[in-house]
C-alpha positions in Angstrom: 168.4 128.9 -56.7 166.5 126.8 -54.1 168.3 128.2 -51.1 165.4 129.3 -48.9 167.7 130.5 -46.1 169.0 133.2 -48.4 165.6 134.6 -49.4 163.3 133.7 -46.6 163.9 134.7 -43.0 161.9 132.0 -41.1 160.6 133.3 -37.8 159.2 129.8 -37.2 162.9 128.9 -36.6 163.7 131.8 -34.4 163.8 131.4 -30.5 161.7 128.4 -29.5 161.7 125.7 -32.2 159.5 122.8 -32.8 162.0 119.9 -32.8 161.4 116.9 -35.0 159.9 114.1 -32.8 162.3 111.3 -32.0 159.8 108.7 -33.5 158.3 108.0 -36.9 154.9 109.7 -37.1 152.1 107.2 -38.0 148.8 108.0 -39.8 145.4 106.5 -39.5 143.0 107.6 -42.1 139.4 107.7 -40.9 137.7 109.0 -44.2 135.8 105.7 -44.9 134.4 105.4 -41.4 134.3 108.4 -39.0 134.4 110.7 -42.0 131.1 109.2 -43.4 129.2 110.1 -40.1 128.4 113.7 -41.1 124.7 114.0 -42.0 125.6 115.9 -45.2 127.8 113.2 -46.5 126.7 110.7 -49.2 128.3 107.2 -48.7 130.7 106.4 -51.5 130.1 103.5 -53.8 132.4 100.5 -53.1 134.3 101.5 -56.4 134.9 105.0 -55.0 136.0 103.6 -51.6 138.6 101.5 -53.5 139.9 104.5 -55.3 140.2 106.4 -52.1 141.9 103.5 -50.4 144.5 103.3 -53.2 145.1 107.0 -52.8 145.7 106.7 -49.1 148.3 104.0 -49.9 150.0 106.2 -52.4 150.2 109.0 -49.8 152.1 106.6 -47.5 149.5 106.4 -44.8 150.0 103.6 -42.3 146.5 102.5 -41.5 142.9 103.0 -42.7 139.7 102.5 -40.8 137.7 100.6 -43.3 134.4 100.6 -41.4 132.3 99.5 -38.4 131.0 96.0 -39.3 128.8 95.9 -36.2 126.6 98.5 -38.0 125.2 95.7 -40.3 125.4 93.5 -43.4 125.8 96.4 -45.8 129.0 97.5 -43.9 130.3 94.0 -43.6 130.1 93.7 -47.4 132.1 96.8 -48.0 134.7 96.1 -45.3 135.2 92.6 -46.6 135.8 93.9 -50.1 138.3 96.6 -48.9 140.1 94.1 -46.8 140.3 91.7 -50.0 141.7 94.6 -52.0 144.5 95.3 -49.5 145.5 91.6 -49.8 145.0 91.1 -53.5 146.7 94.4 -54.6 149.4 93.9 -51.9 148.8 97.4 -50.5 151.2 98.5 -47.8 148.5 100.2 -45.8 147.2 98.2 -42.9 143.4 98.0 -41.9 141.5 98.6 -38.7 137.9 98.5 -37.9 135.8 100.4 -35.3 133.8 98.5 -32.8 131.9 99.5 -29.6 133.0 97.6 -26.5 130.6 94.9 -27.3 131.1 91.3 -28.5 128.6 91.6 -31.3 130.6 94.5 -32.8 134.0 92.6 -32.5 132.7 89.2 -33.8 132.3 90.3 -37.4 135.7 91.9 -37.4 137.2 88.5 -36.4 135.1 86.9 -39.2 136.4 89.3 -41.9 139.9 88.9 -40.8 139.8 85.2 -41.0 137.9 85.1 -44.3 140.3 87.6 -46.1 143.6 86.5 -44.3 144.2 90.2 -43.5 145.3 91.0 -39.9 142.8 93.7 -38.8 143.3 96.0 -35.8 140.1 96.4 -33.7 139.5 99.9 -32.4 137.0 99.3 -29.6 135.5 102.4 -28.2 133.5 103.6 -25.1 132.7 107.0 -23.8 134.7 108.2 -20.9 133.7 111.7 -19.8 131.3 112.4 -16.8 128.8 114.0 -19.1 128.7 110.9 -21.3 128.3 108.7 -18.2 125.5 110.8 -16.9 123.6 110.9 -20.2 124.0 107.2 -20.8 123.4 106.1 -17.2 126.7 104.3 -17.0 128.6 103.5 -13.8 132.4 103.3 -13.9 132.2 99.6 -12.9 130.0 99.0 -16.0 132.4 100.8 -18.2 135.4 98.8 -16.8 133.5 95.5 -17.2 132.7 96.4 -20.9 136.2 97.3 -21.5 137.7 94.1 -20.0 135.3 91.9 -21.7 135.8 93.5 -25.2 139.6 93.8 -25.1 140.1 90.3 -23.7 137.7 88.7 -26.3 139.5 90.5 -29.3 143.0 89.5 -28.0 141.9 85.9 -27.6 140.7 86.0 -31.2 144.1 87.1 -32.4 143.3 90.7 -33.1 145.4 93.6 -32.2 143.5 96.1 -30.1 143.5 99.9 -29.9 141.4 100.9 -26.9 139.6 104.1 -27.7 138.1 106.4 -25.0 135.6 108.8 -26.6 135.6 112.4 -25.3 138.9 111.8 -23.4 139.7 115.5 -23.4 136.7 116.0 -21.0 137.2 112.9 -18.8 138.5 112.8 -15.2 142.0 111.6 -14.8 141.1 109.0 -12.2 138.5 107.5 -14.6 141.0 107.4 -17.5 143.7 105.8 -15.4 141.4 103.0 -14.4 140.1 102.5 -17.9 143.6 102.6 -19.6 145.2 100.2 -17.1 142.3 97.8 -17.4 142.6 97.8 -21.3 146.4 97.4 -21.0 146.1 94.5 -18.5 143.7 92.8 -21.0 146.2 93.2 -23.8 145.4 96.4 -25.7 148.5 97.5 -27.6 147.5 101.2 -28.2 145.4 103.8 -26.4 143.5 106.4 -28.6 142.9 109.8 -26.9 139.8 111.4 -28.5 138.7 115.0 -28.7 135.3 113.8 -29.8 133.5 117.2 -29.6 136.5 119.4 -30.7 136.8 120.8 -27.1 140.6 120.8 -26.8 143.1 123.6 -27.2 146.8 122.7 -28.2 147.6 123.0 -24.5 144.9 120.7 -23.5 145.9 118.2 -26.2 149.5 118.2 -24.9 148.4 117.9 -21.2 146.2 114.9 -22.0 149.0 113.0 -24.1 151.6 113.7 -21.3 149.1 112.3 -18.7 148.5 109.2 -20.8 152.3 108.6 -21.2 152.6 108.7 -17.5 149.9 106.1 -17.1 151.7 103.9 -19.7 154.9 104.3 -17.9 153.2 103.2 -14.7 152.0 100.1 -16.4 155.4 99.0 -17.6 153.8 98.0 -21.0 154.9 98.9 -24.5 151.8 100.9 -25.6 151.4 103.3 -28.5 149.4 106.4 -28.1 147.0 107.8 -30.8 145.4 111.2 -31.1 141.9 111.6 -32.7 140.7 115.1 -33.1 137.6 117.1 -34.3 137.5 120.7 -35.6 134.6 122.3 -33.7 136.8 125.1 -32.6 138.9 125.2 -35.7 142.0 123.9 -33.8 142.2 120.3 -35.0 145.5 120.6 -37.0 147.2 122.7 -34.3 145.9 120.2 -31.6 147.2 117.3 -33.5 150.6 118.8 -33.9 150.6 119.7 -30.2 149.7 116.0 -29.4 152.6 114.8 -31.6 155.0 117.1 -29.8 153.8 115.7 -26.5 154.4 112.1 -27.7 151.3 110.8 -29.6 152.9 108.4 -32.2 149.9 107.9 -34.4 147.5 110.6 -35.5 144.0 110.4 -37.1 142.4 112.5 -39.9 140.0 112.5 -42.8 140.3 113.8 -46.3 139.1 117.4 -46.5 138.1 117.2 -42.9 134.9 115.4 -43.4 133.1 114.0 -40.3 130.5 114.6 -37.7 129.3 118.2 -37.3 132.2 120.4 -38.6 134.4 117.4 -39.1 137.6 115.5 -38.2 141.2 116.8 -38.5 141.9 117.4 -42.2 144.3 114.7 -43.1 145.5 116.7 -46.2 146.3 119.9 -44.1 148.0 117.8 -41.6 150.3 116.1 -44.0 151.2 119.5 -45.7 152.1 121.0 -42.3 154.2 118.0 -41.2 156.0 117.9 -44.5 156.8 121.6 -44.3 158.0 121.1 -40.8 160.4 118.4 -42.0 158.8 115.8 -39.8 157.7 113.5 -42.5 159.1 112.8 -46.1 156.0 111.2 -47.6 155.3 111.9 -51.3 152.1 114.0 -51.2 151.7 114.9 -54.8 148.5 112.7 -54.9 147.0 115.0 -52.3 144.7 116.9 -54.7 143.4 113.6 -56.3 142.8 112.2 -52.8 140.7 115.1 -51.9 138.9 115.4 -55.2 138.0 111.8 -55.1 136.8 112.0 -51.6 134.7 115.2 -52.6 133.2 113.3 -55.5 132.4 110.1 -53.5 130.8 111.9 -50.5 129.2 114.9 -52.2 131.2 117.3 -50.1 132.4 120.2 -52.2 135.8 121.6 -51.7 135.7 125.4 -51.0 137.6 127.4 -53.6 139.6 128.9 -50.7 140.4 125.6 -49.0 144.1 125.3 -48.2 146.4 123.7 -50.7 143.8 121.8 -52.7 141.0 124.4 -53.2 140.8 126.0 -56.7 142.2 129.4 -55.6 145.1 128.0 -53.5 147.6 128.8 -56.0 145.6 131.2 -58.3 145.8 135.0 -58.3 144.2 137.7 -60.5 145.7 140.6 -58.4 148.2 142.8 -60.3 150.8 143.3 -57.5 150.8 139.7 -56.5 150.8 138.3 -60.1 153.6 140.8 -61.0 156.0 139.3 -58.4 155.2 135.7 -59.6 155.7 136.7 -63.2 159.0 138.4 -62.5 160.2 135.2 -60.8 159.1 133.1 -63.8 161.1 135.6 -66.0 164.1 135.0 -64.0 163.8 131.3 -65.0 163.5 130.3 -61.3 160.7 128.0 -60.6 161.7 127.7 -56.9 161.2 131.4 -56.6 158.0 131.5 -58.6 156.5 128.9 -56.3 157.3 130.8 -53.1 157.4 134.5 -53.7 153.6 134.7 -53.0 153.0 131.3 -51.5 153.6 129.8 -48.1 153.1 126.3 -49.5 155.0 125.4 -52.7 152.5 124.2 -55.2 154.8 121.7 -56.7 154.8 119.8 -53.4 151.3 118.7 -54.0 151.6 118.4 -57.8 150.1 121.8 -58.6 151.4 125.0 -60.2 150.9 128.8 -59.8 148.2 130.2 -62.0 147.8 133.8 -63.1 144.3 135.0 -64.0 142.9 138.2 -65.5 140.3 140.2 -63.7 139.3 143.7 -62.5 142.3 143.8 -60.1 144.8 142.7 -62.6 147.6 144.6 -64.3 148.6 144.4 -67.8 151.4 142.0 -66.8 148.7 139.5 -66.0 147.3 139.7 -69.5 150.8 139.5 -71.1 151.5 136.4 -69.1 148.2 134.8 -69.7 148.6 135.2 -73.5 152.3 134.2 -73.6 151.7 131.1 -71.5 149.2 130.0 -74.1 151.6 130.7 -77.0 149.6 133.8 -78.2 151.6 136.8 -79.1 151.1 139.6 -76.6 150.8 142.5 -79.0 149.7 145.9 -77.5 146.3 145.6 -79.2 145.6 142.3 -77.8 146.8 143.2 -74.3 144.7 146.4 -74.2 141.6 144.7 -75.6 141.8 142.0 -72.9 142.7 144.5 -70.2 139.9 146.9 -70.8 137.4 143.9 -70.9 138.8 142.8 -67.5 138.2 146.3 -66.0 134.6 146.3 -67.2 133.6 143.2 -65.1 133.3 142.3 -61.5 135.1 138.9 -61.6 137.9 137.0 -63.2 137.6 136.4 -66.9 136.9 132.8 -68.1 139.3 131.5 -70.7 136.5 131.4 -73.3 135.8 135.1 -72.6 139.3 136.2 -73.3 139.4 134.1 -76.5 136.1 135.8 -77.5 137.7 139.2 -77.0 140.7 138.1 -79.1 138.4 136.8 -81.9 136.5 140.0 -81.9 139.7 142.0 -82.3 140.9 139.8 -85.2 137.4 140.2 -86.9 137.6 144.0 -86.5 140.9 144.0 -88.2 139.6 142.0 -91.2 136.5 144.1 -91.7 
């Protein structure tokens, strides 16, 4: 069938609509840099980082932050290897590196770029909010001086610069205007607006982007705007979408939302939502593998109820829910089966609907489970498995169901 307008009335399209932006949305993946700042994260091996980098490339992401070389020789080694991989494997993803507004952070980025022959965007950052200024004993003049020195140096070395103001969402507009204009005058090509502590709401994110757009307009320069969000209030994906709607052309995220405190914008959830909105056409079937490899490399487990890539995302043991899916399968309509009890079609991310058997299941669950495994769903088998399911407090594992079936067969023989 495949005609969603016939079977789904979409209230998302009623009244006020989210129109597709008039620009191509770009993605910057922070998994291998900002994502590794969480105190619970294990740093992946270089082999694991390379796997994740290739998966970013398969997902059609535009840039990857491959590290902060100013942190020391161990980071320089990995960043160099990742840069070499982009060149040797002819990956389409571009590279950038984080750096404080200090020459000693930018110099190793220059060295790696020259050594590998890979253009590397330098993302030079400085805190911008009054609370950071007070805690750090910074003056605005000092911040402006660091900004001018760092951006000018990077540009003279042939690097493209994204100027990053940390904690932008809590900074005063007059301070941001001075910092932005100083960076633009010194040659920065992008400005990154950061919700460093997850303070923003969607309204705040949009307000900030619109303000930055006005400053860029005043400058007369062709400057791109990035949005970098964190999830402390659980609003990271919503804030990022609001930032795009307001004019942010590149947005940041990390696989499974890893990062400092409760993490960065989950890149996986962001991609799914933008795909469903029709704003991007990336092939995201590699999304589960991207998340699984990140989970394996960092030691951060994926919760079973995590959206789209969690174990239970397309899995049900409830009788009523399963019955609807099973009826759709019996109609021979995969499109229907993938949507009747799912707001995200499983096949969009290379997964499928799963029917389990447990205490909340109906007999139809058992029949489907058996038939999907080419086991004849005789009344005796169905009842034996069904009764076993009603005697436990959880979904039955596959080997448990096979044990019930084996016991039934043995009783017949005897």
